[in-house]
C-alpha positions as CSV (number, residue, x, y, z in Angstrom):
1,M,-52.3,-35.2,-19.1
2,A,-53.5,-32.3,-17.1
3,E,-52.6,-28.9,-18.5
4,P,-50.2,-26.9,-16.4
5,A,-51.7,-24.3,-14.0
6,N,-51.6,-20.7,-15.1
7,Y,-50.0,-19.1,-11.9
8,A,-50.2,-15.6,-13.4
9,D,-53.9,-15.4,-12.5
10,W,-53.4,-16.7,-8.9
11,S,-53.6,-14.4,-5.9
12,N,-50.7,-14.2,-3.3
13,E,-52.6,-16.3,-0.9
14,Q,-53.2,-19.0,-3.5
15,L,-49.5,-19.0,-4.5
16,I,-48.3,-19.3,-0.8
17,A,-50.7,-22.2,-0.2
18,R,-49.4,-23.9,-3.4
19,V,-45.8,-23.5,-2.4
20,T,-46.6,-24.9,1.1
21,E,-48.3,-27.9,-0.4
22,L,-45.4,-28.7,-2.7
23,E,-42.9,-28.4,0.1
24,Q,-44.8,-30.8,2.3
25,R,-45.2,-33.3,-0.7
26,L,-41.4,-33.2,-1.3
27,K,-40.7,-33.8,2.4
28,D,-43.1,-36.8,2.5
29,Q,-41.5,-38.3,-0.6
30,T,-38.0,-37.8,0.8
31,E,-38.9,-39.6,4.0
32,S,-40.6,-42.5,2.1
33,F,-37.4,-43.2,0.1
34,K,-35.0,-42.9,3.1
35,P,-33.8,-46.4,4.1
36,S,-33.8,-47.3,7.8
37,R,-30.7,-48.2,9.7
38,S,-32.0,-51.8,10.1
39,T,-32.4,-52.1,6.3
40,I,-28.8,-51.0,5.8
41,S,-27.4,-53.4,8.4
42,D,-29.3,-56.3,6.9
43,R,-27.7,-55.7,3.5
44,V,-24.2,-54.8,4.6
45,A,-22.3,-56.3,7.4
46,L,-20.4,-53.4,9.0
47,P,-17.1,-54.3,10.6
48,N,-16.9,-54.0,14.3
49,L,-14.2,-51.3,14.4
50,P,-12.7,-50.3,17.7
51,K,-13.4,-46.8,18.8
52,Q,-10.5,-44.5,18.4
53,K,-9.6,-42.5,21.4
54,S,-9.4,-38.8,20.8
55,R,-6.2,-37.2,21.7
56,P,-6.7,-35.0,24.8
57,I,-5.9,-31.4,24.4
58,H,-4.3,-30.1,27.5
59,A,-5.3,-26.6,28.7
60,F,-2.5,-24.2,28.1
61,D,-1.0,-22.9,31.4
62,P,1.2,-19.8,30.8
63,S,2.6,-20.1,34.4
64,K,4.6,-23.1,33.3
65,Y,6.6,-21.3,30.7
66,S,9.5,-18.9,30.8
67,T,9.7,-15.9,28.5
68,R,12.4,-13.7,26.9
69,F,12.5,-10.3,25.2
70,I,13.5,-10.5,21.5
71,A,13.2,-8.5,18.2
72,L,11.7,-9.9,15.0
73,K,12.5,-8.8,11.5
74,F,9.9,-9.6,8.9
75,A,8.7,-8.8,5.4
76,Y,5.3,-8.5,3.8
77,L,3.7,-7.6,0.4
78,G,1.2,-4.9,1.2
79,R,-1.4,-5.0,-1.6
80,A,-3.6,-7.4,0.4
81,Y,-3.5,-5.4,3.6
82,N,-5.0,-2.2,5.0
83,G,-1.6,-1.0,6.3
84,F,0.5,-2.3,9.1
85,E,-1.2,-0.8,12.2
86,Y,-4.4,-2.2,13.7
87,H,-6.9,0.2,15.1
88,A,-9.4,-1.0,17.6
89,N,-13.1,-0.4,16.8
90,N,-12.1,0.7,13.2
91,K,-13.3,-2.0,10.8
92,T,-11.3,-2.0,7.6
93,P,-12.2,-3.7,4.3
94,L,-8.8,-5.6,4.4
95,P,-6.9,-7.0,7.4
96,T,-3.9,-5.2,8.8
97,V,-0.5,-6.8,9.0
98,E,-0.4,-6.2,12.7
99,E,-3.6,-8.1,13.2
100,V,-2.4,-11.1,11.2
101,L,0.9,-11.1,13.1
102,W,-0.8,-10.9,16.5
103,R,-3.1,-13.9,15.6
104,A,-0.1,-15.9,14.5
105,L,1.7,-15.2,17.8
106,M,-1.5,-16.2,19.7
107,K,-2.0,-19.4,17.7
108,T,1.6,-20.5,18.4
109,K,1.1,-19.6,22.1
110,L,4.2,-17.4,21.9
111,I,2.7,-14.4,23.7
112,F,0.6,-14.1,26.9
113,P,-1.3,-10.8,26.7
114,T,-3.3,-9.7,29.7
115,K,-6.6,-8.1,30.0
116,D,-7.7,-6.6,33.3
117,G,-4.9,-8.5,34.9
118,V,-6.0,-11.9,33.5
119,V,-4.0,-13.7,30.7
120,Q,-5.9,-13.7,27.4
121,D,-6.0,-17.3,26.2
122,D,-7.6,-16.8,22.8
123,A,-7.6,-14.5,19.8
124,E,-11.3,-13.7,19.9
125,G,-11.0,-10.6,22.1
126,G,-9.2,-8.5,19.5
127,V,-5.6,-7.4,19.2
128,N,-4.1,-6.8,22.6
129,W,-0.4,-6.2,23.3
130,E,-0.7,-5.5,27.1
131,G,2.0,-7.3,29.0
132,C,4.0,-8.2,25.9
133,E,6.5,-5.3,26.0
134,Y,5.6,-4.7,22.4
135,S,6.9,-1.9,20.2
136,K,7.0,-1.5,16.4
137,C,9.4,0.4,14.1
138,G,7.4,1.7,11.2
139,R,3.7,2.1,10.4
140,T,3.2,1.5,6.7
141,D,0.0,2.7,5.0
142,K,-2.6,0.7,3.0
143,G,-1.0,-1.1,0.1
144,V,2.6,-0.3,1.2
145,S,5.1,-3.3,1.5
146,A,8.0,-3.8,3.9
147,F,11.1,-5.9,3.5
148,G,12.8,-5.0,6.9
149,Q,10.0,-4.2,9.4
150,V,11.0,-4.7,13.0
151,I,9.1,-5.3,16.2
152,A,10.3,-6.0,19.8
153,I,8.2,-8.3,22.0
154,R,8.4,-10.7,25.0
155,V,7.7,-14.3,23.8
156,R,7.6,-17.8,25.3
157,S,11.0,-19.4,25.6
158,N,12.2,-23.1,25.6
159,R,14.3,-22.5,28.7
160,K,13.3,-24.6,31.6
161,V,12.5,-22.9,34.9
162,K,14.7,-23.3,37.9
163,R,12.6,-23.9,41.0
164,Q,13.7,-23.5,44.6
165,A,14.2,-26.8,46.3
166,G,11.1,-28.1,48.0
167,T,8.9,-25.4,46.5
168,N,7.0,-24.7,43.4
169,I,8.3,-21.2,43.0
170,P,10.4,-20.3,39.9
171,T,13.7,-18.5,40.4
172,T,15.4,-16.1,38.1
173,D,17.9,-17.5,35.6
174,P,20.9,-15.1,35.3
175,A,21.8,-16.5,31.9
176,G,18.6,-15.2,30.3
177,T,18.1,-12.0,28.4
178,K,15.6,-9.8,30.2
179,E,14.2,-13.1,31.6
180,K,10.9,-13.3,33.4
181,D,10.8,-17.0,34.5
182,I,7.2,-17.9,34.7
183,G,7.2,-21.3,33.0
184,A,8.7,-24.6,32.2
185,E,8.9,-26.7,29.1
186,Y,7.4,-26.7,25.6
187,D,3.9,-28.2,25.2
188,S,3.4,-30.1,21.9
189,N,-0.4,-30.1,22.4
190,V,-0.8,-26.4,22.0
191,E,-3.8,-25.7,19.7
192,L,-2.6,-23.9,16.6
193,H,-5.5,-24.3,14.2
194,D,-9.1,-24.0,15.2
195,G,-10.1,-27.3,16.9
196,E,-7.0,-29.1,15.8
197,A,-3.8,-29.8,17.8
198,A,-0.6,-28.5,16.2
199,T,1.1,-31.9,16.2
200,V,3.1,-31.1,13.0
201,S,4.5,-27.7,13.7
202,L,4.9,-27.8,17.4
203,D,5.9,-31.4,18.0
204,A,9.0,-30.8,15.9
205,A,10.0,-28.0,18.2
206,A,9.2,-30.2,21.2
207,E,11.8,-32.6,20.0
208,E,14.5,-30.0,19.8
209,V,15.6,-29.8,23.3
210,K,15.0,-32.1,26.2
211,M,17.2,-30.7,28.8
212,E,17.5,-31.8,32.4
213,D,19.7,-28.9,33.5
214,A,18.5,-25.4,32.8
215,G,22.0,-24.1,33.2
216,S,23.1,-25.9,30.0
217,F,20.6,-24.0,27.9
218,D,22.1,-22.3,24.8
219,P,20.0,-19.1,24.3
220,I,20.2,-19.5,20.5
221,R,20.8,-23.1,19.5
222,D,18.3,-24.5,22.1
223,E,15.6,-21.9,21.7
224,L,12.3,-22.4,20.0
225,P,12.4,-22.1,16.2
226,Y,10.5,-18.7,16.2
227,I,11.0,-18.2,12.5
228,Q,9.5,-21.6,11.5
229,L,6.7,-21.6,14.0
230,L,5.4,-18.2,12.9
231,N,5.9,-18.8,9.1
232,R,3.8,-22.0,9.3
233,V,0.7,-20.0,10.4
234,L,1.3,-16.7,8.7
235,P,-0.1,-16.0,5.2
236,E,2.3,-16.6,2.3
237,D,2.9,-12.9,1.8
238,V,4.1,-12.3,5.3
239,R,7.4,-13.9,6.2
240,I,9.6,-13.8,9.3
241,L,13.2,-13.3,8.2
242,A,15.3,-13.1,11.4
243,W,15.2,-12.7,15.2
244,C,17.5,-11.0,17.6
245,P,18.1,-13.0,20.8
246,S,19.6,-10.1,22.8
247,P,18.4,-6.6,22.1
248,P,20.1,-3.9,24.3
249,A,18.7,-2.7,27.5
250,N,15.6,-0.5,27.2
251,F,15.4,-1.4,23.5
252,S,12.4,0.0,21.6
253,A,11.7,-0.9,18.0
254,R,10.4,2.6,17.5
255,F,12.7,4.9,19.5
256,S,15.9,2.9,19.1
257,C,15.7,3.1,15.3
258,K,17.9,5.8,14.0
259,E,17.4,5.3,10.3
260,R,14.6,4.1,8.1
261,Q,15.1,3.3,4.5
262,Y,12.3,3.5,1.9
263,K,12.3,2.5,-1.8
264,Y,9.8,3.6,-4.4
265,F,9.8,1.5,-7.5
266,F,8.8,2.8,-10.9
267,T,9.2,1.9,-14.6
268,Q,10.8,3.6,-17.5
269,P,8.7,4.5,-19.5
270,A,6.2,5.4,-16.8
271,F,3.3,4.4,-19.1
272,L,3.0,3.1,-22.7
273,P,4.2,5.7,-25.2
274,T,2.1,6.3,-28.3
275,P,3.9,5.7,-31.7
276,G,4.2,8.4,-34.2
277,A,3.7,12.1,-33.9
278,D,0.5,11.7,-31.8
279,G,2.7,10.5,-28.9
280,L,4.8,13.7,-28.9
281,I,4.2,16.5,-26.4
282,E,5.9,19.8,-25.9
283,T,6.5,21.0,-22.4
284,A,8.0,24.2,-21.1
285,N,10.8,22.4,-19.4
286,T,12.0,19.8,-21.9
287,G,10.6,20.9,-25.2
288,L,9.4,18.2,-27.5
289,T,9.5,14.7,-25.9
290,R,7.8,11.4,-26.2
291,E,4.9,11.1,-23.7
292,G,5.4,8.4,-21.2
293,W,9.2,8.6,-21.0
294,L,10.7,10.0,-17.8
295,D,13.7,12.3,-17.7
296,I,15.8,10.4,-15.2
297,G,18.6,13.1,-15.3
298,A,16.1,15.8,-14.3
299,M,14.7,13.6,-11.5
300,R,18.2,13.1,-10.1
301,E,18.9,16.8,-10.2
302,A,15.7,17.5,-8.3
303,A,16.3,14.7,-5.8
304,A,19.8,16.1,-5.1
305,Q,18.1,19.2,-3.7
306,L,16.2,17.1,-1.1
307,V,19.4,15.8,0.5
308,G,20.2,17.3,4.0
309,L,18.2,18.9,6.7
310,H,15.1,20.7,5.4
311,D,11.6,21.8,6.4
312,F,9.3,19.3,4.6
313,R,5.9,20.7,5.5
314,N,5.1,21.1,1.7
315,F,6.0,17.4,1.1
316,C,3.6,15.7,3.6
317,K,0.1,15.5,4.9
318,V,-0.5,17.4,8.1
319,D,-2.0,15.6,11.0
320,P,-3.5,18.2,13.3
321,A,-4.2,15.5,16.0
322,K,-0.4,15.4,16.6
323,Q,0.0,19.2,16.8
324,I,3.4,19.0,15.1
325,T,5.2,22.3,14.5
326,N,8.7,21.0,13.7
327,F,8.8,19.7,10.1
328,E,12.6,19.6,9.7
329,R,13.9,16.2,8.7
330,Q,17.3,14.9,7.5
331,Q,17.1,13.0,4.2
332,N,19.3,11.3,1.6
333,I,17.6,10.5,-1.7
334,P,19.3,8.7,-4.6
335,V,17.6,7.5,-7.8
336,H,19.0,4.2,-9.2
337,E,18.1,1.7,-11.9
338,V,17.1,-1.7,-10.6
339,R,19.5,-4.3,-12.0
340,K,18.6,-8.0,-11.4
341,K,19.5,-11.2,-13.2
342,S,15.8,-12.1,-13.7
343,W,15.2,-9.0,-15.9
344,D,15.0,-10.1,-19.5
345,R,16.2,-7.2,-21.8
346,N,14.4,-8.9,-24.7
347,D,11.0,-8.6,-23.0
348,Y,8.6,-6.5,-25.1
349,A,11.3,-5.6,-27.6
350,L,8.9,-5.8,-30.5
351,L,6.5,-3.5,-28.8
352,M,9.1,-0.8,-28.0
353,Q,10.6,-1.0,-31.5
354,G,7.1,-0.2,-32.9
355,I,7.1,3.0,-31.0
356,E,9.5,4.6,-33.5
357,R,8.8,2.4,-36.6
358,S,7.5,5.1,-38.8
359,K,9.8,8.0,-38.3
360,S,12.6,8.7,-35.9
361,F,12.3,11.2,-33.0
362,Q,14.9,13.3,-34.7
363,E,13.0,13.4,-38.0
364,I,9.7,14.4,-36.4
365,H,11.5,17.0,-34.3
366,D,13.2,18.6,-37.3
367,E,9.9,18.6,-39.2
368,H,8.1,20.6,-36.5
369,F,11.0,22.7,-35.1
370,P,13.4,23.3,-38.0
371,D,14.8,26.4,-36.4
372,R,15.5,24.8,-33.0
373,S,18.4,22.6,-32.2
374,P,17.6,19.7,-29.8
375,T,20.8,20.5,-27.8
376,T,19.3,23.8,-26.8
377,L,16.2,22.3,-25.3
378,S,17.8,20.5,-22.4
379,K,21.1,18.9,-21.4
380,R,19.0,15.9,-20.5
381,Y,17.4,15.7,-24.0
382,G,20.1,13.4,-25.2
383,E,19.3,10.8,-22.6
384,L,15.7,10.8,-23.7
385,Q,16.8,10.2,-27.3
386,R,19.0,7.3,-26.3
387,L,16.1,5.7,-24.4
388,E,13.9,5.7,-27.5
389,G,13.4,2.1,-28.6
390,F,14.8,0.6,-25.4
391,T,13.0,-2.1,-23.5
392,P,11.3,-1.1,-20.2
393,R,13.5,-0.7,-17.2
394,V,12.8,-0.4,-13.5
395,Y,14.2,2.3,-11.2
396,T,14.0,3.0,-7.5
397,F,13.7,6.3,-5.7
398,T,15.4,5.6,-2.4
399,V,14.9,7.7,0.8
400,H,17.1,7.4,3.9
401,G,16.1,9.4,6.9
402,S,16.0,9.3,10.7
403,A,12.4,10.4,10.8
404,F,9.5,10.8,8.4
405,L,6.3,12.9,8.2
406,W,2.9,11.5,7.2
407,H,2.9,10.3,3.6
408,Q,6.2,12.2,3.1
409,V,7.8,9.7,0.7
410,R,4.8,9.5,-1.6
411,H,4.7,13.3,-1.8
412,L,8.4,13.4,-2.7
413,A,7.8,10.8,-5.4
414,A,4.9,12.7,-6.8
415,I,7.0,15.9,-7.3
416,L,9.9,13.9,-8.9
417,F,7.5,12.3,-11.3
418,L,6.2,15.7,-12.4
419,V,9.8,16.7,-13.0
420,G,10.5,13.5,-14.9
421,Q,7.6,14.2,-17.2
422,G,8.7,17.7,-17.9
423,L,5.7,19.2,-16.3
424,E,7.8,20.9,-13.6
425,P,11.4,22.1,-13.6
426,P,13.9,20.6,-11.1
427,S,13.8,23.9,-9.3
428,I,10.3,23.2,-8.0
429,V,11.9,21.2,-5.2
430,S,13.9,24.2,-3.8
431,E,10.8,26.4,-4.2
432,L,8.7,24.0,-2.1
433,L,11.5,23.7,0.5
434,D,11.7,27.4,0.9
435,I,8.9,28.1,3.4
436,T,9.5,31.9,3.1
437,K,8.6,31.7,-0.6
438,T,6.0,28.9,-0.2
439,P,4.7,29.0,3.4
440,T,1.6,26.8,2.6
441,K,1.4,23.6,0.7
442,P,-0.1,23.6,-2.8
443,K,-2.9,21.0,-3.3
444,Y,-1.2,18.4,-5.4
445,E,-1.8,14.6,-5.5
446,M,0.7,12.3,-3.8
447,A,2.0,9.2,-5.6
448,T,0.2,5.9,-5.3
449,D,0.9,3.4,-2.5
450,A,1.7,0.0,-4.0
451,P,5.3,0.6,-5.3
452,L,6.5,1.9,-1.9
453,V,8.5,-0.4,0.3
454,L,9.9,0.1,3.9
455,W,13.2,-1.4,2.9
456,D,15.1,-1.5,6.2
457,C,15.3,-0.2,9.8
458,I,18.7,0.5,11.3
459,F,19.6,0.3,15.0
460,P,23.1,1.6,15.6
461,A,24.9,1.0,18.9
462,E,24.6,3.8,21.5
463,G,27.1,6.5,20.7
464,S,28.1,5.0,17.4
465,E,28.8,7.4,14.5
466,S,29.0,4.6,11.8
467,G,25.3,4.4,11.3
468,E,25.5,0.6,10.9
469,D,22.9,-1.8,12.4
470,A,24.3,-3.2,15.6
471,L,21.6,-5.8,16.4
472,D,22.9,-9.4,16.3
473,W,20.3,-10.8,13.9
474,V,19.9,-14.5,13.5
475,Y,18.6,-14.9,9.9
476,V,16.7,-17.9,8.6
477,G,19.3,-20.6,7.7
478,D,21.8,-19.3,10.2
479,H,22.9,-21.1,13.3
480,G,19.9,-20.6,15.5
481,G,17.7,-19.7,12.6
482,T,16.9,-23.3,11.7
483,E,14.6,-26.0,13.1
484,N,16.8,-28.5,14.9
485,S,14.4,-31.5,14.9
486,K,15.6,-35.0,15.7
487,R,13.6,-36.3,12.8
488,S,16.1,-36.1,9.9
489,D,14.7,-35.1,6.5
490,A,17.2,-34.0,3.9
491,R,14.4,-32.5,1.8
492,A,13.3,-30.2,4.5
493,G,16.3,-27.9,4.0
494,N,17.7,-25.4,6.5
495,G,14.6,-23.1,6.8
496,E,15.8,-20.8,4.0
497,F,15.9,-23.2,1.1
498,G,14.1,-26.6,0.7
499,R,10.6,-27.7,1.5
500,G,8.8,-25.2,3.8
501,G,11.7,-22.7,3.5
502,V,11.2,-19.0,3.1
503,M,12.8,-19.0,-0.3
504,H,10.5,-21.9,-1.3
505,D,7.4,-19.9,-0.3
506,L,8.6,-16.7,-1.9
507,W,9.5,-18.5,-5.2
508,A,5.9,-19.7,-5.5
509,I,4.6,-16.2,-5.3
510,W,7.3,-14.9,-7.7
511,R,6.7,-17.6,-10.3
512,K,3.0,-17.0,-10.3
513,R,3.4,-13.3,-10.9
514,K,6.3,-13.8,-13.3
515,I,4.2,-16.1,-15.5
516,D,1.5,-13.5,-15.5
517,E,4.0,-10.8,-16.5
518,T,5.4,-13.0,-19.3
519,L,2.0,-13.8,-20.7
520,V,0.9,-10.2,-20.7
521,G,4.3,-9.1,-22.2
522,T,4.0,-11.7,-24.9
523,L,0.5,-10.6,-25.7
524,L,1.7,-7.0,-26.0
525,D,4.2,-8.1,-28.6
526,V,1.6,-10.2,-30.4
527,V,-0.8,-7.2,-30.6
528,A,2.0,-4.8,-31.6
529,A,2.9,-7.0,-34.6
530,Q,-0.6,-7.2,-35.9
531,G,-2.4,-4.8,-38.3
532,A,-1.1,-1.9,-40.5
533,K,1.6,0.3,-39.0
534,N,0.2,3.6,-40.4
535,Y,1.5,5.8,-37.6
536,C,0.7,9.4,-37.7
537,T,3.7,11.5,-38.9
538,K,2.0,14.9,-38.6
539,R,1.2,16.4,-35.2
540,D,-2.4,17.5,-34.9
541,P,-2.5,21.2,-34.0
542,K,-5.3,20.4,-31.5
543,S,-3.0,18.0,-29.6
544,A,-1.6,20.9,-27.6
545,S,-5.0,21.4,-26.0
546,R,-5.7,17.8,-25.2
547,S,-6.0,16.5,-21.6
548,A,-2.6,16.0,-19.9
549,R,-1.7,12.5,-18.7
550,V,0.1,12.6,-15.4
551,F,2.0,9.7,-14.0
552,D,1.5,9.1,-10.2
553,G,3.3,5.8,-9.8
554,G,0.2,3.7,-10.7
555,D,-0.4,1.3,-13.5
556,G,-1.5,4.0,-15.9
557,P,-1.6,7.8,-16.3
558,K,-4.3,10.0,-14.9
559,L,-6.2,12.4,-17.2
560,V,-6.1,15.8,-15.5
561,G,-7.4,18.2,-18.1
562,K,-5.2,21.2,-18.7
563,Y,-2.1,20.8,-16.4
564,V,-1.8,23.5,-13.7
565,P,1.7,24.0,-12.4
566,V,2.2,23.1,-8.7
567,L,3.0,26.7,-7.6
568,Q,-0.2,27.9,-9.2
569,K,-2.5,25.4,-7.5
570,E,-4.8,26.3,-4.7
571,R,-3.1,26.3,-1.3
572,M,-3.8,24.4,1.9
573,E,-4.3,26.2,5.2
574,S,-1.1,26.9,7.1
575,V,0.1,24.4,9.6
576,E,-0.5,26.8,12.4
577,A,-4.1,27.4,11.3
578,Q,-4.8,23.7,11.1
579,N,-3.3,23.0,14.5
580,T,-5.1,25.9,16.2
581,R,-8.5,24.9,14.7
582,Y,-8.1,21.3,15.8
583,A,-6.9,22.2,19.3
584,A,-9.9,24.6,19.7
585,R,-12.4,21.9,18.6
586,K,-10.9,19.3,20.9
587,G,-10.4,21.7,23.8
588,L,-6.6,21.2,23.8
589,V,-4.0,23.5,25.2
590,K,-1.8,24.5,22.2
591,R,1.8,23.3,22.6
592,E,4.5,25.5,21.3
593,T,6.8,22.6,20.2
594,V,6.6,18.9,19.6
595,D,9.5,16.5,19.9
596,V,10.4,15.0,16.6
597,K,10.0,11.5,18.1
598,V,6.2,12.0,18.2
599,D,6.1,11.5,14.5
600,D,9.2,9.6,13.6
601,D,7.3,6.5,12.5
602,A,4.6,8.3,10.6
603,D,2.5,6.3,8.1
604,E,4.0,5.8,4.7
């Protein structure tokens, strides 16, 4: 047997020649072992199968379809998205919700955007809302979720077109809502998925209504199942919840919205407390306390100062491109505990009991501060004591307002968390709201994005003082929110529950994440029960100089070194200076005032 060649001594030319030789040899061997078609037919008698006719896919002609103006309410979980708004020529690492929604509307052939006067018939040209009468209520930032986002848009309708006798010209149907009759019936051969006719999702809708007389059309019952059509092609973390068949005249999802509601979710404790004396910190505002626990009472006291009409320039990020000079906004900001049946109060009980297994908070306090009564530290101190040993809880910081500034909610949350940790007094809020005392914003970090949710968007009736939403929403499962197919299937449900329903889809997401939560929580208890429980009972004198851990709403605290109070931090430039510099750089004429509507849907 020949000895293997020593390729280490070969030159580059020799190696290339050898590789070429081996590739050719492999190719020749492969060809020699490949059986011919005649050989196969001799060994196996193939049946003479009839050729299947491919189903023709008809070209989609928008001129055959009528349209109507509606509003859509939908929800999305924001972690997988680069925010809501799509920006042309700005490639982002993650898709935007607006881009995903637009592609779904295009795939279902529900919109007919135009480009240079020509109807755009595919989704390859990029997001384009021209000709769709499109408007959006709120623009959420990267990672932010929404449970009540709203858009207004003109979509394809199931209403047949009335045509003048002896002509092929469509006429206006007075029964329609903002009707623009440009078409006829539903086409079941619309291409939904790439190269594949949507025979499942669209045939069902085609069976809904076969009307001979356009005058008998019910604008809700006989309409296309918009909710089901879109939910079939949208990702599982984006769900259409409702549609409004008849928005008022001149309705705009942006400017007709008079109140937006945001919720910021956080846990109590904010991060895992350390057992024993090592987990105790002394702050100037709350005295000795267990690191990780939030003083909810202090946070509520601080939040109460935000209610009403205030100048929030120190609670936002300034966008000089908008040249805003009016930062007054009306807000209502409660802090509540989230109470839901699915929360198990026994979760992580063993872990939290271990926090105080060695000595009680009172014992450690008396040992280090024998001359100081806990009642003199803070009126909220008692609440902190009661929370010791409790299982984790979830709270929300809720903000109601008619308009918001850029990143305003996340700045508000950041300040409340500093108050809750005892790093700032509740009075920090009034100090920042007083622009005579604090004319420029201190450079502090805003809270993280993922726990923030655009909870709801409210559209009151014109002139109404109740503040209640006046849009007639048809929710999934309601009359007009189901898919009225002639094919009866009891398992299919009503669009809300049952196979393919919104609840069915959301349950799958919830269960996956609940199992993850349960497994990790159980592992926390397992680890907490293991090993010796020799918790430190003496505070290290050096602990006062250790790096502060600051909670910003994320999964863990941030190490910031020695904590610097907000009012002692470096300041930003004034709003006027930022606007003037930007205007000069862009050659703009400085405007004295800007209408509040310019920024009423600022990114959150």
